[in-house]
N, CA and C atoms as a LAMMPS dump frame, in Angstrom:
ITEM: TIMESTEP
0
ITEM: NUMBER OF ATOMS
195
ITEM: BOX BOUNDS ff ff ff
-5.0000000000000000e+02 5.0000000000000000e+02
-5.0000000000000000e+02 5.0000000000000000e+02
-5.0000000000000000e+02 5.0000000000000000e+02
ITEM: ATOMS id mol type element x y z
1 1 1 N 157.851 140.403 125.711
2 1 2 C 158.975 141.283 125.971
3 1 3 C 160.274 140.834 125.302
4 2 1 N 160.568 139.544 125.226
5 2 2 C 161.839 139.145 124.613
6 2 3 C 161.971 139.638 123.183
7 3 1 N 160.866 139.753 122.469
8 3 2 C 160.922 140.232 121.089
9 3 3 C 161.451 141.662 121.036
10 4 1 N 160.995 142.512 121.946
11 4 2 C 161.465 143.898 121.987
12 4 3 C 162.967 143.939 122.261
13 5 1 N 163.434 143.124 123.182
14 5 2 C 164.859 143.077 123.495
15 5 3 C 165.663 142.625 122.282
16 6 1 N 165.14 141.64 121.563
17 6 2 C 165.813 141.159 120.363
18 6 3 C 165.91 142.233 119.299
19 7 1 N 164.859 143.036 119.176
20 7 2 C 164.871 144.112 118.182
21 7 3 C 165.908 145.168 118.543
22 8 1 N 166.012 145.508 119.833
23 8 2 C 167.008 146.514 120.225
24 8 3 C 168.418 145.947 120.061
25 9 1 N 168.591 144.648 120.352
26 9 2 C 169.89 144.016 120.118
27 9 3 C 170.244 144.046 118.636
28 10 1 N 169.277 143.754 117.788
29 10 2 C 169.514 143.784 116.342
30 10 3 C 169.911 145.178 115.888
31 11 1 N 169.244 146.19 116.416
32 11 2 C 169.569 147.572 116.038
33 11 3 C 170.975 147.939 116.494
34 12 1 N 171.338 147.519 117.702
35 12 2 C 172.673 147.814 118.229
36 12 3 C 173.744 147.101 117.4
37 13 1 N 173.485 145.854 117.065
38 13 2 C 174.439 145.081 116.259
39 13 3 C 174.6 145.713 114.879
40 14 1 N 173.488 146.112 114.28
41 14 2 C 173.542 146.747 112.959
42 14 3 C 174.337 148.051 113.017
43 15 1 N 174.122 148.845 114.064
44 15 2 C 174.857 150.104 114.216
45 15 3 C 176.352 149.838 114.382
46 16 1 N 176.691 148.832 115.166
47 16 2 C 178.107 148.487 115.356
48 16 3 C 178.746 148.024 114.055
49 17 1 N 178.012 147.248 113.271
50 17 2 C 178.545 146.8 111.978
51 17 3 C 178.76 147.979 111.032
52 18 1 N 177.812 148.914 111.02
53 18 2 C 177.977 150.107 110.176
54 18 3 C 179.221 150.883 110.58
55 19 1 N 179.426 151.049 111.893
56 19 2 C 180.616 151.767 112.366
57 19 3 C 181.895 151.029 111.979
58 20 1 N 181.883 149.716 112.098
59 20 2 C 183.062 148.926 111.731
60 20 3 C 183.387 149.081 110.252
61 21 1 N 182.365 149.062 109.422
62 21 2 C 182.566 149.227 107.98
63 21 3 C 183.096 150.623 107.683
64 22 1 N 182.523 151.628 108.332
65 22 2 C 182.991 152.999 108.118
66 22 3 C 184.453 153.147 108.535
67 23 1 N 184.82 152.561 109.673
68 23 2 C 186.21 152.643 110.124
69 23 3 C 187.149 151.933 109.166
70 24 1 N 186.715 150.8 108.645
71 24 2 C 187.534 150.072 107.683
72 24 3 C 187.744 150.904 106.428
73 25 1 N 186.667 151.511 105.93
74 25 2 C 186.781 152.354 104.736
75 25 3 C 187.711 153.525 104.993
76 26 1 N 187.576 154.163 106.144
77 26 2 C 188.451 155.293 106.474
78 26 3 C 189.905 154.843 106.57
79 27 1 N 190.134 153.703 107.187
80 27 2 C 191.487 153.186 107.3
81 27 3 C 192.108 152.898 105.947
82 28 1 N 191.318 152.325 105.05
83 28 2 C 191.834 152.041 103.711
84 28 3 C 192.134 153.324 102.945
85 29 1 N 191.292 154.333 103.108
86 29 2 C 191.558 155.617 102.438
87 29 3 C 192.825 156.262 102.983
88 30 1 N 192.981 156.219 104.296
89 30 2 C 194.184 156.79 104.896
90 30 3 C 195.439 156.052 104.432
91 31 1 N 195.345 154.746 104.374
92 31 2 C 196.492 153.943 103.923
93 31 3 C 196.84 154.276 102.482
94 32 1 N 195.818 154.355 101.625
95 32 2 C 196.056 154.685 100.217
96 32 3 C 196.72 156.053 100.089
97 33 1 N 196.246 156.999 100.863
98 33 2 C 196.818 158.34 100.832
99 33 3 C 198.286 158.316 101.252
100 34 1 N 198.59 157.56 102.297
101 34 2 C 199.973 157.475 102.762
102 34 3 C 200.861 156.818 101.724
103 35 1 N 200.371 155.769 101.099
104 35 2 C 201.169 155.075 100.085
105 35 3 C 201.41 155.959 98.863
106 36 1 N 200.474 156.823 98.554
107 36 2 C 200.638 157.72 97.402
108 36 3 C 201.706 158.773 97.663
109 37 1 N 202.087 158.932 98.922
110 37 2 C 203.137 159.9 99.251
111 37 3 C 204.521 159.306 99.048
112 38 1 N 204.587 158.072 98.557
113 38 2 C 205.853 157.393 98.243
114 38 3 C 206.745 157.17 99.457
115 39 1 N 206.19 157.196 100.642
116 39 2 C 206.963 156.895 101.841
117 39 3 C 206.161 155.942 102.716
118 40 1 N 205.909 154.718 102.254
119 40 2 C 205.072 153.801 103.026
120 40 3 C 205.658 153.407 104.371
121 41 1 N 206.962 153.54 104.543
122 41 2 C 207.58 153.174 105.816
123 41 3 C 207.869 154.396 106.691
124 42 1 N 207.553 155.568 106.203
125 42 2 C 207.911 156.782 106.928
126 42 3 C 206.823 157.294 107.847
127 43 1 N 206.88 158.562 108.121
128 43 2 C 205.962 159.206 109.05
129 43 3 C 204.506 159.114 108.604
130 44 1 N 204.259 159.013 107.331
131 44 2 C 202.883 158.964 106.839
132 44 3 C 202.141 157.752 107.4
133 45 1 N 202.789 156.594 107.434
134 45 2 C 202.133 155.4 107.96
135 45 3 C 201.905 155.511 109.466
136 46 1 N 202.809 156.148 110.162
137 46 2 C 202.616 156.369 111.593
138 46 3 C 201.382 157.228 111.804
139 47 1 N 201.241 158.257 110.994
140 47 2 C 200.064 159.134 111.086
141 47 3 C 198.791 158.371 110.762
142 48 1 N 198.834 157.506 109.752
143 48 2 C 197.666 156.702 109.388
144 48 3 C 197.246 155.838 110.573
145 49 1 N 198.183 155.182 111.194
146 49 2 C 197.853 154.309 112.319
147 49 3 C 197.276 155.113 113.486
148 50 1 N 197.797 156.289 113.719
149 50 2 C 197.244 157.137 114.786
150 50 3 C 195.815 157.548 114.472
151 51 1 N 195.558 157.909 113.227
152 51 2 C 194.198 158.308 112.834
153 51 3 C 193.223 157.138 112.954
154 52 1 N 193.658 155.958 112.568
155 52 2 C 192.798 154.779 112.688
156 52 3 C 192.498 154.513 114.159
157 53 1 N 193.517 154.547 114.986
158 53 2 C 193.324 154.314 116.416
159 53 3 C 192.382 155.352 117.014
160 54 1 N 192.553 156.61 116.647
161 54 2 C 191.707 157.688 117.16
162 54 3 C 190.254 157.481 116.723
163 55 1 N 190.045 157.104 115.472
164 55 2 C 188.69 156.871 114.979
165 55 3 C 188.035 155.698 115.706
166 56 1 N 188.799 154.638 115.939
167 56 2 C 188.259 153.487 116.668
168 56 3 C 187.881 153.878 118.092
169 57 1 N 188.745 154.632 118.757
170 57 2 C 188.464 155.058 120.13
171 57 3 C 187.216 155.939 120.182
172 58 1 N 187.07 156.837 119.223
173 58 2 C 185.886 157.695 119.2
174 58 3 C 184.625 156.878 118.966
175 59 1 N 184.671 155.916 118.07
176 59 2 C 183.507 155.069 117.811
177 59 3 C 183.175 154.255 119.051
178 60 1 N 184.195 153.752 119.739
179 60 2 C 183.963 152.957 120.938
180 60 3 C 183.312 153.807 122.015
181 61 1 N 183.812 155.046 122.204
182 61 2 C 183.253 155.935 123.219
183 61 3 C 181.805 156.281 122.895
184 62 1 N 181.479 156.529 121.632
185 62 2 C 180.104 156.826 121.253
186 62 3 C 179.198 155.638 121.533
187 63 1 N 179.717 154.447 121.309
188 63 2 C 178.937 153.234 121.509
189 63 3 C 178.643 152.989 122.987
190 64 1 N 179.537 153.412 123.861
191 64 2 C 179.381 153.138 125.279
192 64 3 C 178.872 154.336 126.074
193 65 1 N 178.473 155.411 125.389
194 65 2 C 177.946 156.551 126.137
195 65 3 C 176.451 156.505 126.237
């Protein structure tokens, strides 16, 4: 039985890593987009941070449902 538990743990860990990578990629794209608007300190960065936070919260909720 421990082998089965280890396999499910491995699958869960792999899924979490994939989500983390996806969130990182999305965050970098959002940041790049905001910087291209020539206002890195303005409202664009605030929006980027909100989108990153929202994406993280959604991923966390999916993981715990």
